[in-house]
Structure formats: C-alpha cells, structure tokens
Legacy VTK file of the C-alpha trace (Angstrom):
# vtk DataFile Version 3.0
C-alpha trace
ASCII
DATASET POLYDATA
POINTS 244 float
-14.615 -21.462 -14.063
-14.476 -18.025 -13.061
-14.803 -19.224 -9.606
-11.772 -20.886 -9.746
-9.618 -18.348 -12.161
-10.390 -15.763 -8.779
-10.051 -17.889 -6.058
-5.905 -18.860 -8.065
-5.915 -15.429 -8.760
-6.378 -15.020 -5.222
-3.849 -17.467 -4.130
-0.979 -16.137 -6.115
-1.686 -12.920 -4.889
-1.429 -13.989 -0.682
1.959 -16.161 -2.158
3.681 -13.088 -3.699
2.903 -11.548 -0.430
4.540 -14.124 1.640
6.867 -14.321 -0.553
7.749 -11.158 -0.289
7.949 -10.296 2.606
9.790 -13.073 3.835
12.340 -11.520 1.275
12.568 -8.125 2.880
11.778 -9.306 6.125
15.275 -11.895 5.339
17.469 -10.260 3.300
20.720 -10.124 4.354
22.513 -7.296 5.829
24.677 -4.752 3.864
28.075 -6.105 4.301
30.146 -4.133 6.707
32.860 -1.256 5.844
35.142 -3.306 8.050
35.143 -6.988 9.865
35.037 -7.032 13.309
38.037 -6.570 15.736
39.480 -9.765 16.235
38.956 -11.802 13.620
42.296 -11.031 11.729
44.097 -11.660 9.824
46.860 -9.625 12.290
49.481 -7.546 11.379
52.914 -9.742 11.436
54.042 -5.942 12.702
52.426 -3.528 14.478
54.366 -0.185 14.772
53.142 2.870 17.473
54.364 6.441 17.548
55.461 7.956 21.190
54.776 10.842 21.879
50.348 11.601 22.203
49.899 8.480 20.638
51.478 5.255 22.765
51.584 7.272 25.910
50.107 10.678 26.844
52.650 12.880 26.932
55.322 15.408 24.608
58.941 13.761 25.671
60.818 16.910 24.701
58.580 19.195 27.025
59.463 16.586 30.361
61.705 17.950 33.113
64.318 15.483 33.556
65.298 11.731 32.345
63.172 9.993 34.683
64.956 7.749 37.322
64.437 3.835 38.629
62.048 5.652 41.612
60.056 7.823 39.204
57.571 5.051 39.444
53.853 5.289 40.339
51.553 2.176 41.067
48.266 1.398 39.953
46.068 -0.997 38.382
46.798 -2.249 35.444
43.269 -3.144 33.500
42.154 -5.729 36.664
45.433 -7.346 35.609
46.930 -6.205 39.317
49.504 -4.034 40.527
52.746 -2.390 38.518
53.832 0.917 37.122
50.979 2.563 35.392
52.671 6.488 35.652
56.212 7.838 35.222
57.370 10.735 36.995
59.743 13.257 34.731
59.671 16.621 37.319
55.639 17.372 37.904
54.249 15.531 34.372
53.171 11.449 34.760
53.878 9.566 31.255
50.891 7.364 31.821
49.886 4.594 28.334
46.423 5.534 26.868
43.744 2.837 27.538
44.066 1.385 23.881
47.776 1.442 24.342
47.525 -0.969 27.339
44.874 -2.826 25.817
46.756 -3.920 22.692
50.084 -4.252 25.297
48.563 -6.344 27.247
46.580 -8.942 24.791
49.996 -9.155 22.845
51.751 -10.262 25.939
48.548 -13.055 26.078
49.498 -13.985 22.896
45.824 -13.284 21.419
47.301 -11.979 17.784
49.041 -15.082 16.712
51.804 -14.246 14.162
51.975 -10.424 15.306
54.975 -8.576 16.825
55.832 -5.098 17.480
58.104 -1.986 17.708
58.330 1.616 17.818
58.537 4.197 14.983
59.110 7.630 17.468
60.896 11.036 15.398
61.740 12.467 18.916
63.198 15.764 18.982
66.301 15.754 20.105
68.619 13.536 22.001
67.542 13.863 25.619
63.320 13.250 24.857
64.994 10.091 23.122
66.780 9.640 26.341
63.566 9.912 28.290
61.516 8.199 26.353
63.101 5.192 26.768
63.783 5.199 30.112
60.383 5.363 30.310
59.686 2.773 28.217
61.555 0.766 30.975
59.126 1.188 33.625
56.278 1.222 32.423
54.635 -1.861 33.289
51.394 -3.843 30.822
51.343 -6.312 33.229
52.916 -6.697 36.484
56.302 -7.364 35.969
56.827 -6.885 32.335
57.932 -3.651 30.759
56.050 -2.009 27.513
60.469 -2.402 27.095
60.664 -5.783 27.977
57.865 -7.133 25.849
59.116 -5.005 22.724
62.774 -6.648 23.114
60.327 -10.083 23.713
59.272 -10.672 20.057
62.387 -10.159 18.665
64.746 -12.454 20.802
66.632 -9.406 22.634
67.359 -7.760 19.843
66.324 -3.575 19.535
64.411 -3.208 16.008
62.857 0.403 17.538
63.522 3.244 15.117
63.977 6.171 17.887
65.197 9.709 17.336
65.806 12.015 14.729
69.628 12.271 14.896
71.316 10.472 11.579
70.795 8.237 10.232
67.264 8.825 11.283
65.171 11.895 10.752
61.995 13.670 10.770
60.521 11.560 7.781
59.412 7.699 9.170
59.292 7.138 6.209
62.485 8.084 4.485
64.220 6.826 7.531
62.207 4.900 10.195
60.128 2.574 8.191
63.368 1.600 5.559
65.115 0.782 8.466
62.521 -1.342 9.973
61.022 -3.455 7.164
65.526 -4.463 7.139
66.080 -5.316 10.590
62.639 -7.086 11.066
62.239 -8.697 7.298
58.641 -8.148 6.979
57.449 -6.789 4.334
55.418 -3.088 4.586
52.006 -4.497 3.411
52.408 -6.587 5.890
52.480 -3.456 8.443
49.506 -1.617 10.781
51.311 1.451 11.940
49.109 4.260 14.604
50.596 7.699 15.156
48.404 10.962 16.632
50.019 13.314 13.359
49.676 16.161 15.314
52.781 17.214 13.901
53.116 16.543 10.631
51.035 13.563 8.499
52.930 10.480 9.054
50.884 8.332 8.460
49.398 9.773 5.425
53.737 10.058 3.747
54.355 5.944 5.492
51.042 5.045 3.695
51.765 6.639 -0.078
56.381 5.935 0.331
56.286 2.695 2.020
54.570 0.251 -1.001
55.282 -2.901 -1.971
55.603 -4.390 -5.893
52.239 -5.341 -5.588
51.130 -1.966 -4.805
50.063 -2.471 -1.296
51.683 -0.952 1.481
51.006 -0.279 5.641
48.102 0.387 6.576
47.602 3.959 8.132
45.205 4.544 11.584
45.606 8.475 13.161
45.036 8.984 17.054
44.751 12.634 17.507
43.881 11.824 20.814
46.541 8.874 21.646
45.511 5.639 21.225
42.071 4.652 22.443
40.296 1.375 22.334
38.076 2.576 19.398
41.576 3.095 17.632
42.856 -0.118 18.336
40.217 -2.328 17.470
39.490 0.276 13.924
43.000 -0.517 13.080
42.436 -4.059 13.431
39.478 -4.655 11.332
41.337 -1.898 8.908
43.669 -4.161 7.718
42.067 -7.590 8.157
39.883 -5.599 5.473
42.107 -5.184 3.248
43.026 -7.647 1.770
46.102 -9.114 3.521
LINES 1 245
244 0 1 2 3 4 5 6 7 8 9 10 11 12 13 14 15 16 17 18 19 20 21 22 23 24 25 26 27 28 29 30 31 32 33 34 35 36 37 38 39 40 41 42 43 44 45 46 47 48 49 50 51 52 53 54 55 56 57 58 59 60 61 62 63 64 65 66 67 68 69 70 71 72 73 74 75 76 77 78 79 80 81 82 83 84 85 86 87 88 89 90 91 92 93 94 95 96 97 98 99 100 101 102 103 104 105 106 107 108 109 110 111 112 113 114 115 116 117 118 119 120 121 122 123 124 125 126 127 128 129 130 131 132 133 134 135 136 137 138 139 140 141 142 143 144 145 146 147 148 149 150 151 152 153 154 155 156 157 158 159 160 161 162 163 164 165 166 167 168 169 170 171 172 173 174 175 176 177 178 179 180 181 182 183 184 185 186 187 188 189 190 191 192 193 194 195 196 197 198 199 200 201 202 203 204 205 206 207 208 209 210 211 212 213 214 215 216 217 218 219 220 221 222 223 224 225 226 227 228 229 230 231 232 233 234 235 236 237 238 239 240 241 242 243
C-alpha cells in the first residue's frame, strides 16, 4: 500500500513538473503595443508635412525658385533612374528615405483605400512657390512626380494645403486640417499625419483639436529627423493599433 502511494506521488510529481515546464515553454508572448506595419487597416488619408519631414530642406531658406532644368538624376530606390534632387541655388532638395518608400509603395497600390495629401505652413509666398515647384519635379518612379501622384488620388483636384496665407494660417489644426476634411470628405479619425514639429507641436495641436464626436481624432507621428523608413512603419502600425 505504501509503495503504491509512493509510486502515485512520484508520477503526480513528474506530471506536474512536465505541465509546468510545458506551460512555461509554450506560454504565449505578451502582445506587442503596435501591430506590424503592412497588416492594416490603413488610413483613408495620409497627410505629410513638407519641410524637414517629406524632404530634407526648409523652403524659406532656399535661394531661388527652381527651374525645370534644375534637376539631379539618380537611383529611385532600385526602381530606375529619375529626379532624386531639385536644386535651389546651391541647395539640393531631396525626399527622405521613408518618404520615398511611402510614396513608391502608395504608387504601387500597397495600401488599399489610402489617399495622400500635404499640409505645410510654408512661411512666405516665396517658400510656397519653391515647395510647389519641387513637388512638380521630384520623382517617385521614373516619369511620375510627387505632384502627379498627389493629384492622381483626387482625379486631378488639388486638395493640398500649402502655406500660411489666408485662408490658411500657421496653425494647421485651425486651418489646414479643417480644409482637408472639407475638401476630401475624410473624417479626422481616418487620418494619419506626419510632421517634424521642429517649429511648433503641430502633431500635438492637430491630435487635440481635430477630433470627431466619437472622441477619436487624427493619429499623429513626429519626425524630428525627417520621415525615415522606421517612422513610416511606426505610423502605419500606430494607426492600425488605434482600432479604427
């Protein structure tokens, strides 16, 4: 009898040890804060700031409005040769790596249902003209400029908000985003916004002021070093994890 009890005790001990070990071994990992980029859902409208975010320069610092001939050719991330830089005097305006990736993937239709626009508070009418000219020259794919891609989403309509001259202002939350919502018909809680925020917390102001009645608003991502690939992927993951 004692031997049976002892044998049962040993077997139970071995079984408990195995279950405990197996449980530790196969315990599900803690869920990450953000979903992986590329899983979706995707924003209906992705909005980019220009200076020091989409590209690497500040338009108010440029010397001249670029001419059609002021272009620099180079490799478009392995997609062929195209315009990778636009000269304004001695300065070359180029897209950040994450911006190029985002725009190329969008051009390829990688993000179903997503459209794009820009919201820039360019300081002066001169800076706005430099920016618009750069958009019309820089290429995403050979033969496809950033401006053409922006218009393609809206059947040729210019919904972009560039500058701070009336009816725009320096406050994107008060002017740029309400106008974007009106022009596109996209609600704030279906938008994703990237901004460097070096000259003001545009992301914070937009996130706080631009909300729907359900309490949800624009998902914002600060890019103080420009829109890199990591920031782009993080923004997509943040939007997907917001439960839109």
